[in-house]
TIMI-2910 file (N, C-alpha, C, CB; in pm, 1 decimal, decimal comma, always signed):
<rs>
+----------+----------+----------+----------+----------+----------+----------+----------+----------+----------+----------+----------+------+
!      n_x !      n_y !      n_z !     ca_x !     ca_y !     ca_z !      c_x !      c_y !      c_z !     cb_x !     cb_y !     cb_z ! resn !
+----------+----------+----------+----------+----------+----------+----------+----------+----------+----------+----------+----------+------+
!    +91,1 !   -134,3 !    -16,4 !     +2,1 !     +8,6 !     +1,4 !    +89,4 !   +113,6 !     +5,2 !    -87,9 !    +22,0 !   +136,5 !  Met !
!    +68,3 !   +212,6 !   -109,2 !   +145,1 !   +333,4 !    -95,7 !    +78,0 !   +438,7 !    -13,8 !   +175,5 !   +387,0 !   -226,5 !  Ser !
!   +157,2 !   +565,6 !     +5,4 !   +108,1 !   +662,2 !    +88,3 !    -17,9 !   +725,4 !    +28,0 !   +213,0 !   +761,1 !   +115,2 !  Asn !
!    -31,6 !   +726,7 !   -108,4 !   -136,0 !   +774,9 !   -179,6 !   -268,5 !   +692,8 !   -151,2 !    -97,7 !   +774,5 !   -322,6 !  Arg !
!   -255,3 !   +564,8 !   -109,3 !   -366,5 !   +471,0 !    -71,4 !   -417,9 !   +490,4 !    +72,6 !   -319,0 !   +325,3 !    -87,0 !  Glu !
!   -301,9 !   +528,2 !   +146,4 !   -363,9 !   +537,8 !   +286,0 !   -472,0 !   +630,1 !   +313,8 !   -267,2 !   +571,4 !   +377,4 !  Trp !
!   -561,7 !   +598,5 !   +410,2 !   -695,1 !   +688,5 !   +434,3 !   -637,5 !   +829,3 !   +482,8 !   -807,8 !   +617,7 !   +561,4 !  Pro !
!   -713,7 !   +914,3 !   +470,0 !   -711,2 !  +1055,9 !   +533,8 !   -767,1 !  +1067,9 !   +675,1 !   -791,8 !  +1152,6 !   +447,3 !  Leu !
!   -701,1 !  +1110,6 !   +767,0 !   -751,6 !  +1112,7 !   +917,9 !   -755,7 !  +1269,8 !   +937,0 !   -640,3 !  +1026,8 !  +1039,4 !  Trp !
!   -870,5 !  +1294,0 !  +1015,1 !   -889,0 !  +1429,3 !  +1071,1 !   -842,5 !  +1422,9 !  +1205,3 !  -1032,7 !  +1480,0 !  +1066,3 !  Glu !
!   -755,9 !  +1522,4 !  +1260,8 !   -695,5 !  +1524,3 !  +1382,1 !   -774,7 !  +1643,7 !  +1476,4 !   -535,0 !  +1550,0 !  +1357,0 !  Val !
!   -787,3 !  +1600,8 !  +1597,6 !   -843,5 !  +1694,0 !  +1703,5 !   -767,0 !  +1682,0 !  +1809,6 !   -981,8 !  +1671,4 !  +1743,8 !  Phe !
!   -729,7 !  +1806,5 !  +1865,9 !   -656,1 !  +1817,0 !  +2004,4 !   -719,2 !  +1906,9 !  +2109,6 !   -514,1 !  +1870,4 !  +1983,9 !  Ile !
!   -723,4 !  +1835,3 !  +2221,7 !   -764,3 !  +1909,5 !  +2336,0 !   -641,7 !  +1995,1 !  +2400,3 !   -824,6 !  +1808,3 !  +2439,6 !  Arg !
!   -649,4 !  +2114,7 !  +2422,2 !   -549,0 !  +2189,9 !  +2479,3 !   -547,0 !  +2181,2 !  +2638,3 !   -565,6 !  +2329,7 !  +2431,7 !  Ser !
!   -456,5 !  +2221,8 !  +2676,0 !   -428,9 !  +2214,8 !  +2816,7 !   -564,5 !  +2299,6 !  +2905,8 !   -266,8 !  +2290,6 !  +2840,3 !  Lys !
!   -570,0 !  +2423,9 !  +2836,0 !   -676,2 !  +2514,5 !  +2902,7 !   -823,3 !  +2479,9 !  +2851,8 !   -643,5 !  +2673,5 !  +2869,0 !  Gln !
!   -845,2 !  +2398,9 !  +2751,5 !   -958,6 !  +2393,4 !  +2702,8 !  -1028,4 !  +2266,5 !  +2751,5 !   -947,7 !  +2406,8 !  +2567,2 !  Gly !
!  -1181,0 !  +2276,3 !  +2708,7 !  -1263,2 !  +2149,1 !  +2756,4 !  -1296,8 !  +2078,6 !  +2645,6 !  -1393,5 !  +2177,3 !  +2834,5 !  Leu !
!  -1276,0 !  +2116,1 !  +2513,6 !  -1328,6 !  +2053,3 !  +2401,3 !  -1204,4 !  +2040,9 !  +2296,2 !  -1455,9 !  +2137,8 !  +2345,2 !  Asn !
!  -1217,1 !  +1935,6 !  +2210,1 !  -1118,6 !  +1914,3 !  +2108,1 !  -1151,0 !  +2016,8 !  +1989,7 !  -1120,7 !  +1759,7 !  +2059,5 !  His !
!  -1025,3 !  +2035,5 !  +1935,0 !  -1050,7 !  +2129,9 !  +1819,5 !   -986,4 !  +2076,1 !  +1698,8 !   -997,4 !  +2273,7 !  +1846,5 !  Lys !
!  -1041,4 !  +2101,9 !  +1587,7 !   -981,5 !  +2045,6 !  +1449,5 !   -855,8 !  +2119,3 !  +1436,0 !  -1079,3 !  +2070,2 !  +1311,4 !  His !
!   -732,4 !  +2047,3 !  +1415,7 !   -610,3 !  +2115,9 !  +1384,8 !   -561,9 !  +2076,7 !  +1251,5 !   -506,7 !  +2089,9 !  +1486,5 !  Val !
!   -613,4 !  +1984,0 !  +1188,7 !   -547,1 !  +1938,6 !  +1051,7 !   -579,5 !  +1796,9 !  +1017,7 !   -387,7 !  +1950,4 !  +1055,5 !  Gly !
!   -518,8 !  +1747,9 !   +907,3 !   -542,1 !  +1619,6 !   +848,0 !   -416,5 !  +1550,3 !   +833,5 !   -610,2 !  +1629,7 !   +718,7 !  Ser !
!   -394,8 !  +1422,8 !   +817,1 !   -285,0 !  +1356,5 !   +779,1 !   -342,7 !  +1209,3 !   +728,5 !   -178,4 !  +1353,3 !   +901,4 !  Leu !
!   -235,3 !  +1152,4 !   +665,9 !   -267,3 !  +1026,8 !   +606,5 !   -186,6 !   +920,3 !   +677,9 !   -240,0 !  +1027,7 !   +455,1 !  Arg !
!   -225,9 !   +790,9 !   +714,4 !   -180,8 !   +708,3 !   +781,5 !   -245,7 !   +576,2 !   +756,8 !   -183,6 !   +751,8 !   +898,9 !  Ala !
!   -193,6 !   +457,4 !   +756,4 !   -228,7 !   +319,4 !   +738,7 !   -349,0 !   +280,0 !   +828,4 !   -107,4 !   +231,7 !   +768,8 !  Pro !
!   -330,3 !   +313,8 !   +954,0 !   -427,2 !   +270,3 !  +1065,5 !   -437,7 !   +386,2 !  +1167,5 !   -375,5 !   +132,2 !  +1141,9 !  Asp !
!   -521,0 !   +369,1 !  +1258,4 !   -540,4 !   +466,2 !  +1380,3 !   -433,5 !   +473,2 !  +1471,7 !   -655,9 !   +431,2 !  +1461,4 !  Ala !
!   -357,1 !   +372,1 !  +1493,1 !   -232,6 !   +380,5 !  +1583,7 !   -128,0 !   +472,0 !  +1534,6 !   -167,6 !   +244,9 !  +1600,4 !  Thr !
!   -104,8 !   +441,3 !  +1413,2 !     +0,8 !   +530,0 !  +1337,3 !    -51,6 !   +668,8 !  +1306,4 !    +43,8 !   +463,3 !  +1198,5 !  Leu !
!   -184,0 !   +679,5 !  +1293,6 !   -234,7 !   +816,4 !  +1286,5 !   -234,7 !   +898,4 !  +1420,1 !   -373,4 !   +810,4 !  +1234,4 !  Ala !
!   -256,8 !   +831,2 !  +1528,8 !   -230,6 !   +910,2 !  +1652,8 !    -93,9 !   +939,3 !  +1679,3 !   -280,8 !   +844,6 !  +1767,3 !  Leu !
!     +4,9 !   +841,4 !  +1649,1 !   +150,0 !   +879,0 !  +1672,7 !   +192,8 !   +987,7 !  +1572,7 !   +246,1 !   +751,1 !  +1657,6 !  Glu !
!   +167,6 !   +979,9 !  +1466,4 !   +179,3 !  +1090,6 !  +1373,2 !   +120,4 !  +1219,7 !  +1407,7 !   +125,5 !  +1054,1 !  +1254,9 !  Asn !
!    +15,2 !  +1222,2 !  +1463,2 !    -65,1 !  +1345,2 !  +1502,4 !     -8,1 !  +1393,9 !  +1627,3 !   -220,0 !  +1317,3 !  +1520,7 !  Ala !
!    +55,1 !  +1309,5 !  +1709,5 !   +132,6 !  +1343,9 !  +1833,2 !   +249,8 !  +1427,5 !  +1777,7 !   +184,6 !  +1208,8 !  +1919,3 !  Arg !
!   +328,7 !  +1368,0 !  +1676,4 !   +454,5 !  +1416,0 !  +1631,8 !   +426,8 !  +1567,5 !  +1561,6 !   +521,2 !  +1302,6 !  +1525,6 !  Asp !
!   +318,1 !  +1556,0 !  +1487,5 !   +310,4 !  +1679,9 !  +1406,3 !   +234,6 !  +1809,3 !  +1474,7 !   +236,4 !  +1641,5 !  +1274,4 !  Val !
!   +129,4 !  +1760,5 !  +1532,6 !    +54,7 !  +1878,3 !  +1602,6 !    +75,8 !  +1909,5 !  +1740,4 !    -81,1 !  +1859,7 !  +1596,0 !  Tyr !
!   +158,2 !  +1823,6 !  +1813,1 !   +179,7 !  +1875,3 !  +1965,5 !   +333,0 !  +1883,9 !  +1976,4 !   +113,3 !  +1765,2 !  +2091,4 !  Thr !
!   +397,6 !  +1922,0 !  +1899,3 !   +554,9 !  +1947,7 !  +1916,6 !   +585,1 !  +2040,6 !  +2041,0 !   +618,6 !  +2023,0 !  +1778,5 !  Arg !
!   +510,6 !  +2120,7 !  +2054,4 !   +543,9 !  +2222,0 !  +2183,2 !   +442,0 !  +2196,9 !  +2292,1 !   +534,7 !  +2390,9 !  +2142,3 !  Arg !
!   +388,8 !  +2065,7 !  +2316,5 !   +326,2 !  +2012,5 !  +2441,8 !   +197,7 !  +2099,7 !  +2447,8 !   +425,7 !  +2026,8 !  +2581,4 !  Ser !
!   +135,5 !  +2128,8 !  +2316,6 !     +0,9 !  +2185,8 !  +2331,5 !   -115,6 !  +2123,6 !  +2386,3 !    -36,1 !  +2219,0 !  +2222,7 !  Glu !
!   -120,6 !  +1982,5 !  +2368,5 !   -231,3 !  +1923,2 !  +2395,7 !   -229,7 !  +1830,8 !  +2507,6 !   -271,0 !  +1866,9 !  +2290,5 !  Gly !
!   -344,4 !  +1768,7 !  +2551,8 !   -346,6 !  +1669,6 !  +2665,4 !   -428,8 !  +1562,1 !  +2605,7 !   -409,1 !  +1726,5 !  +2808,3 !  Ile !
!   -488,8 !  +1564,0 !  +2505,3 !   -567,2 !  +1452,5 !  +2436,0 !   -590,0 !  +1459,8 !  +2278,3 !   -704,8 !  +1448,2 !  +2499,9 !  Ser !
!   -562,3 !  +1354,3 !  +2202,8 !   -577,6 !  +1355,7 !  +2073,7 !   -683,2 !  +1275,3 !  +2013,7 !   -468,2 !  +1325,8 !  +2025,0 !  Ile !
!   -761,3 !  +1314,5 !  +1921,2 !   -852,6 !  +1235,5 !  +1859,0 !   -816,3 !  +1223,8 !  +1711,1 !   -988,0 !  +1288,7 !  +1880,7 !  Trp !
!   -839,7 !  +1103,2 !  +1650,5 !   -809,9 !  +1094,5 !  +1516,4 !   -917,3 !  +1022,2 !  +1462,4 !   -681,2 !  +1035,4 !  +1487,5 !  Val !
!   -985,5 !  +1075,5 !  +1348,7 !  -1125,9 !  +1019,2 !  +1302,2 !  -1097,1 !  +1009,5 !  +1138,0 !  -1272,5 !  +1134,7 !  +1347,2 !  Val !
!  -1108,6 !   +869,5 !  +1097,9 !  -1103,6 !   +856,6 !   +962,5 !  -1202,6 !   +934,9 !   +874,0 !  -1115,7 !   +726,3 !   +938,7 !  Glu !
!  -1153,4 !  +1013,9 !   +765,1 !  -1239,3 !  +1109,4 !   +709,9 !  -1365,4 !  +1049,6 !   +648,8 !  -1166,6 !  +1186,0 !   +611,6 !  Ser !
!  -1331,4 !   +928,6 !   +603,9 !  -1463,0 !   +838,1 !   +548,6 !  -1578,8 !   +838,2 !   +622,2 !  -1436,5 !   +692,8 !   +538,6 !  Asn !
!  -1557,8 !   +846,2 !   +772,8 !  -1665,3 !   +845,0 !   +855,8 !  -1736,0 !   +975,8 !   +935,0 !  -1624,3 !   +758,1 !   +942,5 !  Tyr !
!  -1690,5 !  +1067,7 !   +861,7 !  -1738,5 !  +1208,5 !   +898,6 !  -1843,0 !  +1228,5 !   +785,0 !  -1611,7 !  +1331,9 !   +900,8 !  Ile !
!  -1968,5 !  +1279,4 !   +833,2 !  -2079,8 !  +1321,3 !   +745,4 !  -2113,8 !  +1457,0 !   +791,5 !  -2205,5 !  +1224,4 !   +750,4 !  His !
!  -2127,9 !  +1533,0 !   +674,3 !  -2156,4 !  +1680,8 !   +699,2 !  -2298,8 !  +1700,6 !   +628,2 !  -2031,7 !  +1786,4 !   +632,4 !  Ala !
!  -2337,5 !  +1831,0 !   +677,1 !  -2455,4 !  +1873,9 !   +632,1 !  -2430,2 !  +1938,5 !   +480,2 !  -2515,0 !  +1974,4 !   +739,4 !  Ser !
!  -2515,5 !  +1963,7 !   +400,9 !  -2504,8 !  +2033,3 !   +286,0 !  -2525,2 !  +2177,9 !   +295,5 !  -2588,5 !  +1981,4 !   +198,3 !  Asp !
!  -2417,5 !  +2261,5 !   +266,7 !  -2449,8 !  +2411,4 !   +282,6 !  -2568,2 !  +2457,9 !   +204,0 !  -2331,1 !  +2497,3 !   +239,6 !  Pro !
!  -2628,7 !  +2390,5 !    +98,7 !  -2733,4 !  +2458,6 !    +34,1 !  -2860,1 !  +2425,6 !   +108,4 !  -2741,3 !  +2422,1 !   -113,1 !  Ser !
!  -2847,3 !  +2330,7 !   +206,4 !  -2970,1 !  +2292,0 !   +293,5 !  -2964,5 !  +2387,8 !   +439,6 !  -2961,3 !  +2111,0 !   +331,4 !  Asp !
!  -2883,1 !  +2483,2 !   +439,4 !  -2843,2 !  +2564,4 !   +557,6 !  -2987,7 !  +2626,2 !   +617,8 !  -2728,4 !  +2690,6 !   +509,6 !  Ala !
!  -3067,7 !  +2674,7 !   +531,1 !  -3193,3 !  +2741,4 !   +570,4 !  -3293,0 !  +2644,7 !   +632,6 !  -3257,1 !  +2808,9 !   +449,7 !  Asp !
!  -3307,0 !  +2515,2 !   +567,1 !  -3382,5 !  +2430,2 !   +636,0 !  -3326,5 !  +2343,1 !   +763,7 !  -3427,3 !  +2350,2 !   +539,9 !  Ala !
!  -3198,9 !  +2346,7 !   +756,2 !  -3119,6 !  +2255,2 !   +865,7 !  -3123,6 !  +2352,0 !   +979,4 !  -2950,1 !  +2205,9 !   +823,9 !  Met !
!  -3079,1 !  +2480,8 !   +978,4 !  -3069,3 !  +2564,3 !  +1094,0 !  -3177,4 !  +2671,6 !  +1088,4 !  -2930,4 !  +2626,3 !  +1103,8 !  Phe !
!  -3312,0 !  +2653,7 !  +1078,8 !  -3427,6 !  +2717,5 !  +1097,9 !  -3409,4 !  +2809,4 !  +1197,1 !  -3529,9 !  +2635,2 !  +1123,7 !  Glu !
!  -3435,7 !  +2956,1 !  +1191,8 !  -3446,1 !  +3011,3 !  +1325,0 !  -3537,6 !  +2972,0 !  +1422,4 !  -3464,4 !  +3128,9 !  +1316,1 !  Pro !
!  -3508,2 !  +2993,6 !  +1552,1 !  -3594,9 !  +2924,7 !  +1653,4 !  -3706,5 !  +3041,6 !  +1698,5 !  -3496,7 !  +2865,5 !  +1790,2 !  Ser !
!  -3732,2 !  +3137,9 !  +1607,5 !  -3828,1 !  +3245,0 !  +1638,3 !  -3960,3 !  +3181,3 !  +1644,9 !  -3826,6 !  +3360,3 !  +1534,1 !  Asp !
!  -3979,1 !  +3067,6 !  +1596,6 !  -4123,0 !  +3010,4 !  +1567,2 !  -4139,2 !  +2925,5 !  +1691,8 !  -4139,9 !  +2916,6 !  +1417,3 !  Thr !
!  -4047,3 !  +2890,7 !  +1775,8 !  -4035,8 !  +2799,8 !  +1869,6 !  -4036,3 !  +2886,8 !  +2010,1 !  -3907,1 !  +2710,7 !  +1841,4 !  Lys !
!  -4152,5 !  +2944,3 !  +2043,8 !  -4177,2 !  +3029,4 !  +2158,5 !  -4131,8 !  +2956,8 !  +2286,5 !  -4327,8 !  +3068,2 !  +2166,4 !  Val !
!  -4146,5 !  +2828,3 !  +2295,6 !  -4101,9 !  +2762,4 !  +2425,3 !  -3956,5 !  +2775,1 !  +2453,8 !  -4134,6 !  +2615,7 !  +2424,4 !  Tyr !
!  -3878,9 !  +2812,6 !  +2366,7 !  -3720,9 !  +2836,5 !  +2364,7 !  -3692,9 !  +2962,0 !  +2445,7 !  -3659,0 !  +2857,2 !  +2208,2 !  Arg !
!  -3795,5 !  +3050,8 !  +2433,6 !  -3775,2 !  +3184,6 !  +2473,4 !  -3851,5 !  +3220,1 !  +2605,9 !  -3817,6 !  +3274,8 !  +2360,8 !  His !
!  -3773,6 !  +3243,7 !  +2718,7 !  -3853,5 !  +3266,0 !  +2835,2 !  -3930,1 !  +3394,4 !  +2848,5 !  -3772,1 !  +3255,1 !  +2943,9 !  Pro !
!  -3969,8 !  +3470,1 !  +2726,8 !  -4004,9 !  +3598,4 !  +2755,6 !  -4161,7 !  +3604,0 !  +2822,9 !  -3989,5 !  +3680,9 !  +2619,5 !  Thr !
!  -4232,7 !  +3489,6 !  +2831,2 !  -4374,3 !  +3503,6 !  +2883,1 !  -4359,2 !  +3467,3 !  +3026,2 !  -4485,6 !  +3408,5 !  +2806,4 !  Phe !
!  -4254,0 !  +3432,3 !  +3114,1 !  -4242,6 !  +3411,5 !  +3237,9 !  -4237,0 !  +3543,0 !  +3311,6 !  -4135,4 !  +3329,6 !  +3259,0 !  Tyr !
!  -4318,5 !  +3540,5 !  +3426,0 !  -4279,5 !  +3636,0 !  +3517,5 !  -4171,0 !  +3622,1 !  +3624,6 !  -4383,1 !  +3664,4 !  +3575,1 !  Glu !
!  -4082,3 !  +3717,5 !  +3637,9 !  -3966,9 !  +3706,5 !  +3728,7 !  -4011,3 !  +3759,1 !  +3860,0 !  -3841,0 !  +3783,7 !  +3676,7 !  Val !
!  -3997,2 !  +3699,8 !  +3975,7 !  -4034,3 !  +3737,7 !  +4097,2 !  -3959,7 !  +3867,5 !  +4137,9 !  -4012,9 !  +3627,5 !  +4188,8 !  Pro !
!  -4005,6 !  +3961,1 !  +4207,8 !  -3963,0 !  +4099,8 !  +4245,3 !  -3806,7 !  +4058,7 !  +4312,9 !  -4087,1 !  +4183,6 !  +4366,6 !  Glu !
!  -3788,8 !  +3968,9 !  +4381,3 !  -3655,3 !  +3959,3 !  +4459,3 !  -3542,0 !  +3910,1 !  +4375,4 !  -3667,8 !  +3863,8 !  +4580,9 !  Gly !
!  -3567,2 !  +3869,2 !  +4257,9 !  -3477,5 !  +3789,6 !  +4191,0 !  -3391,3 !  +3897,3 !  +4116,5 !  -3549,8 !  +3680,8 !  +4096,9 !  Ile !
!  -3252,1 !  +3906,4 !  +4124,6 !  -3181,0 !  +3996,7 !  +4040,9 !  -3081,7 !  +3919,8 !  +3943,7 !  -3105,7 !  +4097,8 !  +4130,1 !  Lys !
!  -3021,5 !  +3999,6 !  +3864,5 !  -2927,6 !  +3939,7 !  +3761,7 !  -2974,9 !  +3810,6 !  +3684,4 !  -2798,4 !  +3904,8 !  +3832,3 !  His !
!  -3078,6 !  +3828,4 !  +3640,8 !  -3138,6 !  +3733,8 !  +3567,1 !  -3146,7 !  +3756,8 !  +3414,9 !  -3262,3 !  +3717,3 !  +3620,1 !  Met !
+----------+----------+----------+----------+----------+----------+----------+----------+----------+----------+----------+----------+------+
</rs>
């Protein structure tokens, strides 16, 4: 198997200060173990992260940008998501 046939992996790193993983780039590797090792060598050279995720790109599914209006419909029509009709008791501050 040549490098061109290796699957593409997406790399996510969790920083020391962060609570979530962030996408930092992509790489090619023959399997998950080597993808993790390569991701560590390439994306955490300065001890930036405390956790690495690698996901084979074939397993990532994304929404179609042309469907954005339907997919991310504004929540204005969902009044139950807006607490505008609740009465706040007088003693409550900073709400």
